[in-house]
C-alpha positions as CSV (number, residue, x, y, z in Angstrom):
1,M,-5.0,-9.3,5.6
2,K,-1.8,-10.9,5.8
3,K,-0.9,-12.4,2.5
4,R,2.0,-10.5,1.3
5,I,1.2,-9.1,-2.0
6,G,0.6,-5.7,-2.6
7,L,3.7,-4.0,-3.1
8,L,7.4,-3.7,-4.2
9,V,8.3,-0.5,-2.5
10,F,9.1,1.6,-5.6
11,G,8.5,1.2,-9.3
12,T,10.7,2.3,-12.2
13,F,12.2,5.7,-12.5
14,A,12.2,6.7,-16.1
15,M,11.4,10.2,-17.3
16,F,13.1,13.6,-17.1
17,S,11.7,17.1,-17.2
18,L,12.9,20.6,-16.5
19,F,11.2,23.6,-14.9
20,A,11.2,27.0,-16.6
21,C,12.3,30.0,-14.5
22,G,11.2,33.6,-15.0
23,G,12.9,36.8,-14.0
24,G,11.9,40.2,-12.4
25,E,9.7,40.8,-9.4
26,N,6.0,40.4,-8.6
27,K,3.8,43.0,-6.9
28,D,4.8,41.8,-3.4
29,N,8.5,42.5,-4.2
30,Q,9.3,38.8,-4.2
31,P,11.5,37.4,-7.0
32,Q,9.3,36.3,-9.8
33,E,11.6,33.3,-10.5
34,E,10.7,31.8,-7.1
35,T,7.0,32.4,-7.6
36,V,6.8,31.0,-11.1
37,T,8.8,27.9,-10.1
38,K,6.5,27.2,-7.2
39,S,3.5,27.7,-9.3
40,E,4.8,25.4,-12.1
41,L,5.8,22.8,-9.6
42,L,2.3,22.6,-8.2
43,T,0.8,22.6,-11.7
44,K,3.0,19.8,-12.8
45,A,2.3,17.8,-9.7
46,Q,-1.4,18.2,-10.2
47,T,-1.1,16.6,-13.7
48,M,0.7,13.6,-12.3
49,F,-0.9,12.9,-8.9
50,A,-4.3,13.4,-7.4
51,V,-5.9,14.2,-4.1
52,L,-6.8,11.1,-2.2
53,P,-10.6,10.3,-2.6
54,T,-12.6,10.2,0.6
55,S,-14.3,6.9,-0.2
56,I,-14.0,3.8,-2.4
57,D,-17.0,1.7,-2.8
58,N,-17.5,-1.7,-4.5
59,P,-20.8,-2.1,-6.4
60,D,-20.8,-5.8,-5.5
61,N,-20.2,-5.0,-1.8
62,P,-21.8,-1.7,-0.8
63,V,-20.2,-0.2,2.3
64,T,-22.7,0.4,5.1
65,P,-22.0,1.4,8.8
66,E,-23.3,-2.0,10.0
67,K,-21.1,-3.9,7.6
68,V,-18.1,-1.9,8.5
69,A,-18.7,-2.5,12.2
70,L,-18.9,-6.2,11.6
71,G,-15.8,-6.2,9.4
72,K,-13.9,-4.4,12.1
73,K,-14.9,-7.0,14.7
74,L,-13.8,-9.8,12.4
75,Y,-10.5,-8.0,11.5
76,Y,-9.5,-8.1,15.2
77,D,-10.9,-11.5,16.0
78,T,-8.3,-14.3,16.5
79,R,-11.0,-16.9,16.2
80,L,-10.6,-16.6,12.4
81,S,-7.3,-18.5,12.8
82,K,-7.3,-22.2,13.6
83,E,-5.5,-22.1,17.0
84,G,-6.7,-18.6,17.8
85,K,-3.3,-17.0,17.8
86,N,-3.7,-14.7,14.8
87,S,-6.1,-12.1,13.6
88,C,-5.9,-9.9,10.5
89,N,-4.5,-7.2,12.7
90,S,-1.6,-9.5,13.8
91,C,0.2,-9.0,10.5
92,H,-1.5,-5.7,9.5
93,N,-1.4,-3.9,12.8
94,L,-3.4,-0.7,12.5
95,Q,-1.5,0.8,15.4
96,T,1.6,0.7,13.2
97,Y,0.2,1.8,9.9
98,G,-1.2,-1.5,8.8
99,V,2.0,-3.5,9.0
100,D,4.0,-5.4,11.6
101,N,7.4,-4.0,10.6
102,L,8.8,-7.5,10.1
103,P,10.4,-8.9,6.9
104,F,8.1,-11.9,7.1
105,S,5.1,-12.4,9.4
106,P,4.6,-15.4,11.7
107,G,1.4,-17.4,11.1
108,D,-1.0,-19.2,13.5
109,K,1.5,-22.1,13.9
110,G,4.5,-19.8,14.2
111,E,5.8,-20.5,10.7
112,F,6.9,-17.5,8.6
113,G,5.5,-16.6,5.2
114,G,7.6,-16.0,2.1
115,R,6.7,-12.4,1.4
116,N,6.4,-9.2,3.3
117,S,3.0,-8.2,4.6
118,P,1.9,-5.0,2.9
119,T,-0.1,-2.3,4.5
120,V,-3.9,-2.5,4.3
121,L,-4.2,1.3,4.5
122,N,-5.5,2.7,1.2
123,A,-5.1,-0.8,-0.3
124,A,-8.7,-0.8,-1.6
125,F,-7.6,1.8,-4.2
126,H,-5.1,-0.6,-5.8
127,F,-6.0,-2.2,-9.1
128,V,-5.2,-5.7,-7.7
129,Q,-4.1,-7.2,-4.4
130,F,-1.1,-9.2,-3.2
131,W,2.5,-8.7,-4.5
132,D,1.7,-10.9,-7.5
133,G,-1.8,-9.5,-8.1
134,R,-3.7,-12.8,-7.7
135,A,-6.7,-11.2,-6.0
136,K,-8.9,-8.6,-7.8
137,D,-9.9,-6.6,-4.7
138,V,-9.7,-6.5,-1.0
139,E,-12.8,-8.7,-0.6
140,E,-11.1,-11.5,-2.5
141,Q,-7.9,-10.9,-0.8
142,A,-9.4,-11.1,2.7
143,A,-10.5,-14.7,2.3
144,G,-7.1,-16.0,1.2
145,P,-5.0,-15.8,4.4
146,I,-7.8,-17.4,6.5
147,V,-7.4,-20.8,4.7
148,N,-3.7,-20.4,4.0
149,P,-1.9,-23.2,5.9
150,V,1.0,-20.9,6.9
151,E,-1.0,-17.9,7.8
152,M,-4.3,-18.3,9.7
153,A,-4.3,-22.0,9.0
154,M,-8.0,-22.8,8.9
155,P,-8.2,-26.3,7.3
156,S,-11.1,-25.2,5.0
157,A,-13.7,-22.6,4.5
158,G,-16.2,-25.1,5.9
159,F,-14.2,-25.3,9.2
160,L,-14.3,-21.5,9.6
161,E,-18.0,-21.4,8.7
162,K,-18.9,-24.1,11.3
163,R,-17.0,-22.2,14.0
164,L,-18.6,-18.8,13.3
165,N,-22.1,-20.3,12.9
166,G,-21.7,-21.7,16.4
167,I,-21.1,-18.2,17.9
168,A,-24.5,-16.6,18.8
169,E,-23.3,-13.0,18.6
170,Y,-22.0,-13.5,15.0
171,K,-25.2,-15.3,13.9
172,S,-27.2,-12.3,14.9
173,E,-24.8,-9.7,13.5
174,F,-24.4,-11.5,10.2
175,K,-28.2,-11.9,9.9
176,S,-28.6,-8.2,10.3
177,V,-25.9,-7.3,7.7
178,F,-26.7,-10.1,5.2
179,P,-30.4,-10.8,5.8
180,D,-30.8,-13.1,2.8
181,A,-28.0,-15.4,3.8
182,K,-29.1,-18.7,5.4
183,K,-25.8,-19.1,7.3
184,I,-22.5,-17.4,7.8
185,T,-20.2,-18.0,4.8
186,I,-16.5,-17.2,4.2
187,S,-17.7,-15.0,1.3
188,D,-19.7,-12.8,3.6
189,V,-16.8,-12.8,6.1
190,A,-14.6,-11.4,3.3
191,K,-17.2,-8.9,2.3
192,A,-17.5,-7.5,5.8
193,I,-13.7,-7.3,6.3
194,G,-13.4,-5.7,2.8
195,A,-16.0,-3.1,3.7
196,F,-14.0,-2.2,6.8
197,E,-10.7,-2.0,4.8
198,R,-12.4,0.4,2.4
199,T,-12.6,2.9,5.2
200,L,-8.9,2.8,5.9
201,I,-8.1,6.0,4.0
202,T,-5.3,8.3,5.2
203,P,-5.0,11.8,3.6
204,S,-1.8,13.7,4.2
205,R,-0.1,17.1,3.8
206,F,0.5,16.2,0.2
207,D,-3.2,16.3,-0.5
208,D,-3.4,19.8,1.0
209,Y,-0.6,20.8,-1.3
210,L,-2.3,19.3,-4.4
211,A,-5.5,21.1,-3.4
212,G,-3.6,24.4,-3.7
213,K,-2.2,25.0,-0.3
214,V,1.4,25.6,-1.4
215,E,2.7,26.2,2.1
216,A,1.7,22.7,3.1
217,L,5.2,21.6,2.0
218,N,8.4,23.2,3.0
219,D,11.3,24.0,0.6
220,Q,13.1,20.7,1.0
221,E,9.9,18.7,0.5
222,K,9.1,20.7,-2.6
223,E,12.7,20.1,-3.9
224,G,12.2,16.4,-3.2
225,L,8.9,16.4,-5.1
226,K,10.7,18.1,-8.0
227,K,13.4,15.4,-8.0
228,F,10.9,12.7,-7.6
229,M,9.2,13.8,-10.8
230,D,12.4,14.8,-12.7
231,N,14.1,11.5,-12.1
232,G,11.0,9.6,-13.4
233,C,9.8,8.1,-10.1
234,R,6.3,9.2,-11.1
235,T,6.4,6.9,-14.2
236,C,5.2,4.1,-11.9
237,H,4.3,6.0,-8.8
238,A,1.5,8.3,-10.1
239,G,-2.1,9.0,-9.3
240,A,-3.7,9.4,-6.0
241,Q,-1.9,6.4,-4.5
242,L,1.5,7.2,-6.1
243,G,1.5,3.6,-7.3
244,G,-0.7,0.6,-6.9
245,N,-2.0,0.7,-10.5
246,M,0.4,-1.5,-12.5
247,F,2.9,-4.3,-12.5
248,Q,6.6,-3.6,-13.0
249,K,9.7,-5.6,-13.2
250,F,11.9,-5.3,-10.2
251,G,15.4,-5.1,-11.6
252,V,15.2,-3.3,-15.0
253,H,19.0,-2.7,-15.2
254,K,20.4,-5.3,-12.9
255,P,19.1,-8.2,-10.8
256,Y,17.4,-6.8,-7.8
257,W,18.9,-9.3,-5.4
258,E,22.4,-8.0,-6.1
259,A,21.3,-4.6,-4.7
260,T,19.0,-5.8,-1.9
261,G,21.0,-8.8,-0.7
262,S,17.8,-10.9,-0.9
263,K,18.3,-14.5,0.0
264,K,15.7,-15.8,-2.4
265,K,15.2,-14.9,-6.1
266,D,11.5,-14.4,-5.9
267,E,10.1,-14.6,-9.4
268,G,7.0,-12.6,-8.6
269,K,4.0,-12.7,-10.9
270,F,5.6,-15.6,-12.8
271,E,4.9,-17.9,-9.9
272,V,1.2,-17.4,-10.5
273,T,1.1,-17.2,-14.3
274,A,4.1,-19.3,-15.4
275,V,4.5,-16.8,-18.2
276,E,8.2,-16.2,-18.9
277,S,7.7,-12.5,-19.5
278,D,6.2,-12.1,-16.0
279,K,9.4,-13.1,-14.2
280,Y,10.4,-10.6,-11.5
281,F,7.3,-8.5,-12.1
282,F,5.5,-7.3,-8.9
283,K,2.6,-5.0,-8.2
284,V,4.0,-1.5,-7.8
285,P,3.2,-0.4,-4.3
286,G,1.4,2.8,-3.5
287,L,3.7,5.1,-1.5
288,R,1.1,6.4,1.0
289,N,2.6,6.1,4.5
290,I,5.8,4.6,3.1
291,E,7.8,6.3,5.9
292,K,6.0,4.0,8.4
293,T,5.7,0.7,6.5
294,W,9.3,-0.6,6.6
295,P,11.0,-3.0,5.9
296,Y,10.8,-2.5,2.2
297,F,10.3,-4.6,-0.9
298,H,8.5,-7.9,-1.4
299,D,10.9,-9.7,0.9
300,G,11.4,-6.9,3.5
301,S,15.1,-7.0,2.7
302,V,15.7,-3.2,3.3
303,E,15.0,-1.4,6.5
304,K,15.9,2.2,5.7
305,L,13.8,4.3,3.3
306,E,16.9,6.2,2.2
307,E,18.5,2.9,1.1
308,A,15.3,1.8,-0.6
309,V,15.3,5.0,-2.7
310,A,18.9,4.6,-3.7
311,I,18.4,1.0,-4.6
312,M,15.4,1.8,-6.8
313,A,17.3,4.5,-8.7
314,D,20.1,2.0,-9.2
315,V,18.3,-1.1,-10.4
316,Q,15.3,0.7,-12.1
317,L,17.0,3.8,-13.6
318,N,20.6,2.8,-13.7
319,K,21.4,6.0,-11.8
320,K,23.4,6.8,-8.7
321,L,21.6,9.4,-6.7
322,S,23.6,11.7,-4.5
323,E,23.0,11.7,-0.7
324,G,21.4,15.1,-1.0
325,D,19.0,13.9,-3.7
326,V,18.1,10.9,-1.7
327,N,17.4,13.0,1.4
328,D,15.3,15.4,-0.5
329,I,13.2,12.7,-2.1
330,V,12.8,11.0,1.3
331,A,11.7,14.4,2.8
332,F,9.0,14.5,0.1
333,L,7.9,10.9,0.7
334,K,7.3,11.7,4.4
335,T,4.6,14.2,3.3
336,L,2.6,11.2,2.3
337,T,2.2,10.1,5.9
338,G,-1.4,10.5,7.1
339,E,-3.3,9.4,10.2
340,V,-5.0,6.0,10.7
341,P,-8.7,6.7,11.2
342,K,-9.4,6.6,14.9
343,S,-12.6,4.8,14.3
344,A,-10.6,1.8,12.9
345,L,-8.5,1.4,16.0
346,N,-9.5,-1.2,18.6
């Protein structure tokens, strides 16, 4: 749902590597240098990244078709907000890749939150939720915005529960999905929404490439992948999600706000833990569908993906990328764009 924590758009860049080249020709009369390089590129990529899994279950909240259907209904229902003006989909619009493409999202009362709303697509794979990681999973995350005074603005969990228990269709549907429950609770609401969000998985051309279909990426995209790895982007953006599995300081080599023009110096995880060493640490975002989920960073301060890439190289790596390098990396990042499951759309 809407609470803005899930992601800083890139993590640190920090490692360098070179690709060996061979000589001669292969049996198809193609230069061996090209063939070996492509093979090595794929092999290296396979050691750093992974094909997107087709499912992600939670032992404490088994995903069933009935629970997913209930969660989908709740996800789109504005009755989960006090004045009935907002649903989960308001800030995490599945028609626009799980975001609203605004720096900050308006809540039920028209007030704006203080962090950018991250995408819900593939979010269940992340090791924690929210930009500051204060929720352990999508189930815990789902309950937060409902009772947040700026977001969906329900006065209390009890207020929501009383409303939903007064809706005959929900009483019947919840009883079917949670037969042991005596009444509808916010915990079960969150479990249903969480189950639905666990189905929001978007494989892309990059998965085809990792699975061995070398032609799934064109030459520029492969060059962008090489530069992405060589420049160290993969240090934080690795695995199946290309991120979403660690915290990282935003602004390793210089204050991030000097590069982004941010109006507020958000202290990130520190605002939750009050631990000095957590200042300016945010959850590293996964890069799946990053082409579509602008504006970027925790405060939505940057609209263009090219600018975001250049900023990350600057403040995280202390490196100025050329325009060509930026364009190649962006071309690769666009191969991470998948399709929103049609079954999830309203």
